[in-house]
KOLRO-76624 format. One record per atom (N, C-alpha, C): z, y, x; residue number from 1; atom name; residue in three letters. Coordinates in steps of 0.1 Angstrom, whole numbers, plus 5000, padded with zeros to 4 digits. Layout:
KOLRO-76624
   up north east resi name resn
    Z     Y    X  NUM   CA  ALA
...
END
This chain:
KOLRO-76624
   up north east resi name resn
 4240  6420 0603    1    N  MET
 4240  6419 0614    1   CA  MET
 4249  6416 0622    1    C  MET
 4244  6402 0627    2    N  LEU
 4257  6397 0640    2   CA  LEU
 4257  6408 0653    2    C  LEU
 4263  6412 0655    3    N  ALA
 4272  6418 0670    3   CA  ALA
 4279  6409 0680    3    C  ALA
 4276  6411 0694    4    N  TYR
 4283  6398 0704    4   CA  TYR
 4285  6410 0712    4    C  TYR
 4298  6409 0718    5    N  PHE
 4302  6412 0732    5   CA  PHE
 4296  6411 0742    5    C  PHE
 4289  6411 0751    6    N  PRO
 4284  6409 0761    6   CA  PRO
 4295  6404 0773    6    C  PRO
 4293  6401 0781    7    N  ASP
 4303  6391 0789    7   CA  ASP
 4315  6405 0801    7    C  ASP
 4301  6413 0804    8    N  GLU
 4304  6422 0809    8   CA  GLU
 4317  6436 0801    8    C  GLU
 4313  6433 0790    9    N  GLY
 4323  6442 0780    9   CA  GLY
 4334  6439 0775    9    C  GLY
 4336  6421 0776   10    N  LEU
 4344  6419 0769   10   CA  LEU
 4359  6416 0775   10    C  LEU
 4358  6415 0789   11    N  ILE
 4373  6421 0796   11   CA  ILE
 4378  6439 0792   11    C  ILE
 4369  6445 0790   12    N  TRP
 4370  6454 0786   12   CA  TRP
 4379  6458 0772   12    C  TRP
 4368  6450 0764   13    N  MET
 4378  6450 0748   13   CA  MET
 4391  6449 0750   13    C  MET
 4395  6435 0756   14    N  LEU
 4410  6426 0758   14   CA  LEU
 4418  6438 0763   14    C  LEU
 4411  6446 0776   15    N  GLN
 4423  6454 0783   15   CA  GLN
 4424  6464 0767   15    C  GLN
 4415  6472 0761   16    N  GLN
 4422  6479 0752   16   CA  GLN
 4430  6471 0744   16    C  GLN
 4431  6463 0739   17    N  VAL
 4439  6457 0729   17   CA  VAL
 4452  6459 0738   17    C  VAL
 4458  6456 0750   18    N  THR
 4465  6456 0760   18   CA  THR
 4471  6472 0764   18    C  THR
 4462  6482 0757   19    N  ALA
 4464  6493 0766   19   CA  ALA
 4475  6498 0761   19    C  ALA
 4481  6492 0746   20    N  ASN
 4495  6500 0749   20   CA  ASN
 4510  6485 0747   20    C  ASN
 4521  6489 0745   21    N  ASN
 4528  6481 0752   21   CA  ASN
 4530  6473 0738   21    C  ASN
 4529  6457 0740   22    N  LEU
 4533  6449 0733   22   CA  LEU
 4545  6441 0730   22    C  LEU
 4548  6427 0722   23    N  LYS
 4560  6420 0721   23   CA  LYS
 4559  6407 0720   23    C  LYS
 4563  6397 0728   24    N  LEU
 4563  6385 0735   24   CA  LEU
 4573  6379 0723   24    C  LEU
 4572  6373 0717   25    N  HIS
 4583  6367 0706   25   CA  HIS
 4582  6348 0704   25    C  HIS
 4587  6344 0704   26    N  LEU
 4590  6325 0704   26   CA  LEU
 4595  6323 0692   26    C  LEU
 4587  6313 0685   27    N  PHE
 4587  6312 0670   27   CA  PHE
 4594  6296 0670   27    C  PHE
 4604  6292 0659   28    N  THR
 4611  6281 0660   28   CA  THR
 4605  6271 0646   28    C  THR
 4596  6276 0639   29    N  ASN
 4588  6268 0630   29   CA  ASN
 4580  6255 0632   29    C  ASN
 4582  6246 0630   30    N  ASN
 4571  6233 0634   30   CA  ASN
 4553  6237 0621   30    C  ASN
 4548  6249 0632   31    N  ILE
 4533  6246 0621   31   CA  ILE
 4521  6246 0639   31    C  ILE
 4511  6244 0631   32    N  THR
 4498  6247 0643   32   CA  THR
 4491  6255 0642   32    C  THR
 4491  6267 0651   33    N  PRO
 4487  6277 0648   33   CA  PRO
 4470  6281 0644   33    C  PRO
 4466  6285 0642   34    N  SER
 4448  6289 0636   34   CA  SER
 4445  6300 0632   34    C  SER
 4436  6305 0630   35    N  ASP
 4429  6321 0625   35   CA  ASP
 4432  6326 0614   35    C  ASP
 4443  6313 0604   36    N  SER
 4448  6322 0592   36   CA  SER
 4460  6323 0595   36    C  SER
 4467  6322 0605   37    N  THR
 4486  6324 0606   37   CA  THR
 4487  6334 0608   37    C  THR
 4497  6342 0598   38    N  THR
 4502  6353 0597   38   CA  THR
 4514  6353 0602   38    C  THR
 4518  6368 0606   39    N  LEU
 4537  6372 0611   39   CA  LEU
 4545  6369 0600   39    C  LEU
 4542  6367 0588   40    N  ALA
 4554  6362 0575   40   CA  ALA
 4554  6344 0578   40    C  ALA
 4541  6343 0585   41    N  GLY
 4545  6329 0590   41   CA  GLY
 4549  6320 0597   41    C  GLY
 4554  6328 0609   42    N  LEU
 4564  6327 0620   42   CA  LEU
 4575  6327 0618   42    C  LEU
 4587  6321 0623   43    N  THR
 4602  6319 0618   43   CA  THR
 4604  6327 0636   43    C  THR
 4611  6339 0637   44    N  GLU
 4609  6341 0653   44   CA  GLU
 4623  6339 0657   44    C  GLU
 4626  6330 0666   45    N  ALA
 4642  6328 0677   45   CA  ALA
 4649  6336 0673   45    C  ALA
 4660  6333 0676   46    N  ALA
 4672  6337 0668   46   CA  ALA
 4687  6338 0677   46    C  ALA
 4681  6325 0684   47    N  TRP
 4696  6322 0695   47   CA  TRP
 4702  6333 0703   47    C  TRP
 4711  6327 0702   48    N  THR
 4725  6339 0711   48   CA  THR
 4716  6340 0729   48    C  THR
 4714  6352 0731   49    N  GLY
 4710  6350 0745   49   CA  GLY
 4692  6354 0746   49    C  GLY
 4687  6353 0733   50    N  TYR
 4672  6350 0731   50   CA  TYR
 4666  6371 0729   50    C  TYR
 4656  6376 0734   51    N  ALA
 4655  6389 0728   51   CA  ALA
 4636  6387 0731   51    C  ALA
 4635  6393 0726   52    N  ALA
 4617  6399 0726   52   CA  ALA
 4612  6404 0739   52    C  ALA
 4604  6401 0742   53    N  ILE
 4599  6408 0756   53   CA  ILE
 4588  6423 0757   53    C  ILE
 4592  6433 0759   54    N  THR
 4582  6437 0759   54   CA  THR
 4569  6439 0773   54    C  THR
 4555  6436 0765   55    N  LEU
 4551  6434 0779   55   CA  LEU
 4539  6451 0778   55    C  LEU
 4546  6451 0793   56    N  ALA
 4541  6466 0797   56   CA  ALA
 4524  6464 0799   56    C  ALA
 4518  6474 0792   57    N  SER
 4506  6478 0792   57   CA  SER
 4496  6478 0807   57    C  SER
 4501  6482 0816   58    N  GLY
 4496  6481 0833   58   CA  GLY
 4498  6470 0839   58    C  GLY
 4504  6458 0829   59    N  SER
 4507  6450 0838   59   CA  SER
 4501  6435 0835   59    C  SER
 4487  6435 0826   60    N  TRP
 4480  6421 0827   60   CA  TRP
 4469  6423 0837   60    C  TRP
 4465  6409 0839   61    N  VAL
 4455  6409 0851   61   CA  VAL
 4444  6405 0839   61    C  VAL
 4431  6407 0849   62    N  SER
 4422  6404 0840   62   CA  SER
 4420  6388 0848   62    C  SER
 4415  6374 0843   63    N  LEU
 4413  6359 0849   63   CA  LEU
 4397  6361 0848   63    C  LEU
 4395  6373 0842   64    N  GLY
 4376  6369 0840   64   CA  GLY
 4369  6362 0833   64    C  GLY
 4356  6363 0833   65    N  VAL
 4347  6354 0820   65   CA  VAL
 4343  6343 0829   65    C  VAL
 4349  6335 0818   66    N  ALA
 4339  6317 0823   66   CA  ALA
 4332  6313 0804   66    C  ALA
 4323  6310 0807   67    N  SER
 4315  6299 0797   67   CA  SER
 4317  6316 0784   67    C  SER
 4316  6326 0789   68    N  HIS
 4315  6333 0778   68   CA  HIS
 4330  6335 0766   68    C  HIS
 4343  6334 0779   69    N  ILE
 4358  6332 0771   69   CA  ILE
 4363  6341 0785   69    C  ILE
 4366  6350 0780   70    N  GLY
 4370  6361 0786   70   CA  GLY
 4387  6358 0787   70    C  GLY
 4397  6363 0796   71    N  THR
 4409  6359 0792   71   CA  THR
 4418  6367 0804   71    C  THR
 4428  6374 0797   72    N  LEU
 4435  6383 0801   72   CA  LEU
 4452  6373 0812   72    C  LEU
 4456  6375 0817   73    N  ALA
 4472  6368 0818   73   CA  ALA
 4482  6377 0820   73    C  ALA
 4496  6377 0815   74    N  TYR
 4507  6385 0821   74   CA  TYR
 4513  6378 0832   74    C  TYR
 4526  6382 0841   75    N  PRO
 4531  6379 0849   75   CA  PRO
 4542  6369 0839   75    C  PRO
 4547  6356 0847   76    N  ALA
 4555  6349 0842   76   CA  ALA
 4567  6353 0834   76    C  ALA
 4571  6355 0818   77    N  CYS
 4582  6356 0816   77   CA  CYS
 4592  6349 0811   77    C  CYS
 4603  6353 0809   78    N  VAL
 4618  6343 0811   78   CA  VAL
 4626  6347 0796   78    C  VAL
 4628  6333 0791   79    N  PHE
 4632  6336 0779   79   CA  PHE
 4650  6326 0781   79    C  PHE
 4662  6333 0780   80    N  SER
 4672  6325 0781   80   CA  SER
 4677  6325 0768   80    C  SER
 4685  6312 0771   81    N  ASN
 4696  6304 0759   81   CA  ASN
 4711  6306 0765   81    C  ASN
 4716  6315 0756   82    N  THR
 4734  6315 0763   82   CA  THR
 4740  6314 0746   82    C  THR
 4734  6303 0737   83    N  SER
 4743  6299 0725   83   CA  SER
 4753  6291 0727   83    C  SER
 4753  6282 0741   84    N  GLY
 4762  6271 0739   84   CA  GLY
 4754  6260 0738   84    C  GLY
 4744  6258 0725   85    N  ALA
 4736  6246 0726   85   CA  ALA
 4723  6246 0726   85    C  ALA
 4719  6236 0732   86    N  GLY
 4703  6236 0736   86   CA  GLY
 4699  6240 0720   86    C  GLY
 4686  6244 0721   87    N  VAL
 4671  6252 0714   87   CA  VAL
 4662  6244 0714   87    C  VAL
 4655  6245 0702   88    N  THR
 4645  6241 0704   88   CA  THR
 4630  6254 0695   88    C  THR
 4621  6254 0703   89    N  THR
 4609  6261 0699   89   CA  THR
 4595  6257 0703   89    C  THR
 4586  6262 0696   90    N  TYR
 4575  6253 0695   90   CA  TYR
 4562  6262 0697   90    C  TYR
 4568  6278 0697   91    N  GLY
 4552  6287 0707   91   CA  GLY
 4560  6301 0705   91    C  GLY
 4548  6303 0709   92    N  TRP
 4550  6321 0710   92   CA  TRP
 4541  6331 0701   92    C  TRP
 4543  6338 0705   93    N  TYR
 4528  6350 0694   93   CA  TYR
 4535  6361 0700   93    C  TYR
 4523  6373 0699   94    N  ILE
 4523  6387 0704   94   CA  ILE
 4521  6395 0696   94    C  ILE
 4528  6410 0695   95    N  THR
 4527  6414 0682   95   CA  THR
 4525  6431 0689   95    C  THR
 4521  6438 0681   96    N  ASP
 4520  6451 0683   96   CA  ASP
 4535  6454 0688   96    C  ASP
 4539  6468 0695   97    N  ASN
 4549  6473 0694   97   CA  ASN
 4559  6473 0685   97    C  ASN
 4553  6475 0674   98    N  ALA
 4562  6485 0663   98   CA  ALA
 4567  6467 0654   98    C  ALA
 4557  6457 0660   99    N  VAL
 4566  6444 0654   99   CA  VAL
 4554  6442 0635   99    C  VAL
 4544  6447 0638  100    N  THR
 4536  6448 0623  100   CA  THR
 4524  6439 0623  100    C  THR
 4517  6440 0635  101    N  LYS
 4506  6429 0636  101   CA  LYS
 4504  6421 0647  101    C  LYS
 4498  6410 0640  102    N  LEU
 4499  6398 0649  102   CA  LEU
 4490  6399 0656  102    C  LEU
 4489  6397 0667  103    N  VAL
 4480  6404 0683  103   CA  VAL
 4471  6386 0683  103    C  VAL
 4480  6379 0687  104    N  ALA
 4479  6363 0692  104   CA  ALA
 4489  6353 0688  104    C  ALA
 4488  6343 0687  105    N  VAL
 4501  6334 0686  105   CA  VAL
 4494  6316 0697  105    C  VAL
 4503  6311 0702  106    N  GLY
 4500  6297 0707  106   CA  GLY
 4512  6290 0709  106    C  GLY
 4508  6277 0707  107    N  LEU
 4521  6266 0706  107   CA  LEU
 4522  6262 0723  107    C  LEU
 4531  6258 0722  108    N  PHE
 4531  6255 0736  108   CA  PHE
 4525  6243 0741  108    C  PHE
 4524  6236 0749  109    N  ASP
 4522  6223 0756  109   CA  ASP
 4530  6211 0755  109    C  ASP
 4528  6200 0748  110    N  GLY
 4543  6195 0747  110   CA  GLY
 4552  6199 0734  110    C  GLY
 4548  6210 0725  111    N  ALA
 4557  6209 0720  111   CA  ALA
 4563  6202 0708  111    C  ALA
 4575  6203 0704  112    N  PRO
 4586  6212 0705  112   CA  PRO
 4592  6210 0721  112    C  PRO
 4598  6225 0724  113    N  ILE
 4602  6224 0738  113   CA  ILE
 4616  6227 0734  113    C  ILE
 4628  6220 0742  114    N  THR
 4641  6223 0742  114   CA  THR
 4646  6233 0757  114    C  THR
 4650  6242 0752  115    N  ILE
 4659  6248 0760  115   CA  ILE
 4671  6248 0762  115    C  ILE
 4678  6243 0772  116    N  ALA
 4688  6236 0776  116   CA  ALA
 4700  6248 0771  116    C  ALA
 4714  6240 0769  117    N  ALA
 4724  6250 0763  117   CA  ALA
 4730  6260 0778  117    C  ALA
 4735  6271 0772  118    N  THR
 4744  6282 0779  118   CA  THR
 4736  6289 0792  118    C  THR
 4729  6282 0797  119    N  THR
 4721  6290 0809  119   CA  THR
 4708  6286 0811  119    C  THR
 4702  6277 0797  120    N  GLY
 4690  6274 0803  120   CA  GLY
 4680  6284 0799  120    C  GLY
 4667  6285 0807  121    N  THR
 4657  6296 0805  121   CA  THR
 4646  6289 0802  121    C  THR
 4634  6291 0798  122    N  TYR
 4620  6288 0799  122   CA  TYR
 4609  6297 0806  122    C  TYR
 4601  6298 0812  123    N  SER
 4594  6307 0818  123   CA  SER
 4580  6302 0817  123    C  SER
 4571  6316 0812  124    N  PHE
 4556  6312 0810  124   CA  PHE
 4546  6319 0811  124    C  PHE
 4537  6319 0817  125    N  VAL
 4526  6327 0815  125   CA  VAL
 4517  6328 0802  125    C  VAL
 4520  6344 0796  126    N  PRO
 4512  6341 0782  126   CA  PRO
 4498  6348 0787  126    C  PRO
 4488  6343 0780  127    N  THR
 4475  6342 0780  127   CA  THR
 4472  6348 0771  127    C  THR
 4459  6354 0770  128    N  ILE
 4453  6360 0759  128   CA  ILE
 4435  6363 0759  128    C  ILE
 4427  6358 0750  129    N  GLY
 4411  6356 0752  129   CA  GLY
 4409  6352 0744  129    C  GLY
 4391  6356 0745  130    N  ASP
 4386  6358 0731  130   CA  ASP
 4370  6354 0736  130    C  ASP
 4362  6349 0725  131    N  LEU
 4346  6341 0732  131   CA  LEU
 4338  6357 0728  131    C  LEU
 4329  6357 0738  132    N  SER
 4316  6365 0737  132   CA  SER
 4306  6366 0730  132    C  SER
 4302  6354 0731  133    N  GLN
 4286  6349 0722  133   CA  GLN
 4292  6333 0720  133    C  GLN
 4282  6329 0708  134    N  ASN
 4277  6319 0707  134   CA  ASN
 4271  6308 0713  134    C  ASN
END
């Protein structure tokens, strides 16, 4: 028997996913994320100045439910490049704090993007969501 999360319970469920600190990473391999993407299939960025960002549990904001899709957003995150050369990245992914479980993965709009050399930064707002009903 199939069960559904009613709209009113969906945001609560997403908040449970974010109840512990998570990690935000960038990936550099050219893939199209899907529901079969695995952590092992992502190549994490490794240029000078790059570091995964800890997403503190209490900082997620609910964007509500629209058309049975619940969404949470995190304040803008900034990644830096101090490598001396432009770097290319395709998207982002979120893991548990121990970096053992893939929680979410997304492709940047207009991917790939290039972060400029030496003092370049890239800022975006990570969002996660899920469907509550068919």
